[in-house]
C-alpha positions, -999 to +999 in steps of 0.1 A: +598+024+695+634+020+686+650+040+658+681+027+639+704+043+613+726+016+599+758+021+579+746-004+552+713-022+547+697-047+524+660-057+519+657-095+521+628-113+503+617-146+519+592-169+503+585-206+495+570-237+510+552-230+542+565-194+545+544-166+532+560-138+512+579-117+537+603-087+534+629-079+561+657-054+566+692-067+572+712-038+586+748-036+597+771-011+615+808-010+610+831-014+640+852+016+648+889+018+655+898-002+686+863-017+685+858-054+687+839-054+653+807-045+637+772-055+645+740-064+626+702-068+629+675-085+610+640-071+616+610-093+620+590-080+590+586-047+571+551-033+576+555+000+558+581+018+536+583+055+531+607+072+506+622+105+517+645+128+497+677+110+505+667+079+525+640+053+531+621+048+563+612+011+571+587+005+598+589-029+614+562-051+630+574-041+665+572-004+657+609+000+652+620+025+625 
């Protein structure tokens, strides 16, 4: 299981046509000083969401958190 803590994130809703309703997390990390830039990830599908006091935990299809 991989665990990620992005700088920013957004839940993406995908539906329509031949695609079933799917929610994904688009996450990005800012590049630091002297870094070549930021990076991003889009997970396969959200399977579970848990709300904690100051954050959300998204569990993905592959087990990533």
